[in-house]
NUMAR-767208 format. One record per residue (C-alpha): residue in one letter; x, y, z. Coordinates in steps of 0.02 Angstrom, whole numbers, padded with zeros to 5 digits, always signed. Layout:
BEGIN
AXYZ ...
# end
This chain:
BEGIN
M-04423+01243+00766 A-04414+01354+00919 V-04589+01338+00994 E-04737+01244+00924 V-04910+01245+01003 S-05036+01107+00969 I-05216+01117+01027 G-05332+00972+00989 G-05212+00916+00853 M-05202+01086+00766 R-05020+01144+00764 R-04948+01318+00747 N-04779+01399+00769 L-04777+01519+00916 T-04762+01666+00796 E-04932+01617+00722 V-05022+01589+00888 T-05150+01718+00942 E-05256+01730+01097 G-05411+01709+00988 W-05345+01550+00909 I-05308+01476+01080 R-05481+01518+01147 D-05569+01459+00987 E-05479+01291+00978 I-05504+01252+01163 G-05685+01311+01157 R-05722+01211+00999 G-05652+01052+01074 R-05744+01072+01238 A-05907+01117+01151 G-05889+00951+01059 G-05875+00861+01226 Q-05689+00825+01208 D-05549+00834+01333 V-05436+00957+01245 C-05251+00918+01233 V-05130+01064+01232 L-04950+01024+01190 V-04807+01150+01188 S-04642+01092+01113 I-04488+01199+01139 E-04325+01163+01048 T-04185+01289+01058 A-03999+01281+01093 R-04031+01274+01282 I-04212+01214+01294 H-04273+01041+01243 I-04442+01011+01322 N-04619+00955+01283 L-04759+01010+01398 A-04933+00933+01390 T-05095+00957+01483 R-05161+00807+01578 S-05291+00771+01444 C-05153+00725+01322 S-05121+00539+01308 L-04934+00544+01288 G-04806+00423+01352 G-04633+00468+01405 G-04537+00505+01558 V-04451+00643+01649 C-04273+00685+01603 S-04150+00793+01695 L-04196+00976+01672 N-04075+01120+01662 P-04117+01275+01768 L-04206+01365+01626 E-04311+01212+01583 H-04353+01191+01768 R-04416+01371+01774 I-04522+01339+01619 V-04601+01186+01701 E-04636+01289+01858 L-04716+01422+01749 W-04826+01290+01664 T-04883+01229+01834 S-04913+01404+01903 C-05028+01440+01754 G-05136+01289+01803 L-05091+01188+01649 N-05056+01029+01746 E-05239+01022+01799 Y-05378+00934+01703 S-05485+01091+01719 F-05358+01212+01643 E-05421+01371+01563 A-05380+01449+01395 S-05323+01602+01491 G-05190+01492+01575 V-05120+01444+01404 V-05118+01627+01351 A-05032+01679+01514 F-04903+01539+01498 L-04855+01590+01322 H-04840+01773+01371 K-04733+01730+01521 L-04629+01607+01419 R-04587+01747+01297 A-04533+01857+01443 L-04432+01719+01526 A-04344+01649+01374 G-04371+01784+01244 S-04192+01804+01185 E-04172+01615+01174 L-04332+01600+01072 R-04288+01744+00955 A-04119+01667+00919 C-04207+01515+00845 A-04347+01604+00753 
# end
């Protein structure tokens, strides 16, 4: 696995994720009155990180991040995904920027 995206419990590999799927899954969950959980898991040779929106009820702690992982966390935050009121457009933007930031690393594991 390189990158896996989970929205409301529905999982897809990054290569299968589309902007429409992101918007549909988040919209469907919110229309049903749910707090939607978005989880992005990244496992490559240099990146080992799980990112989750605040609506996810996950335990765990913070480990020491390497510089690339730290930049990915900063990117997550800059896209508003650490807020309860995150937008689907923030998820889309994060994934686009993630591909630009770590593209060669992600392609190596595809």
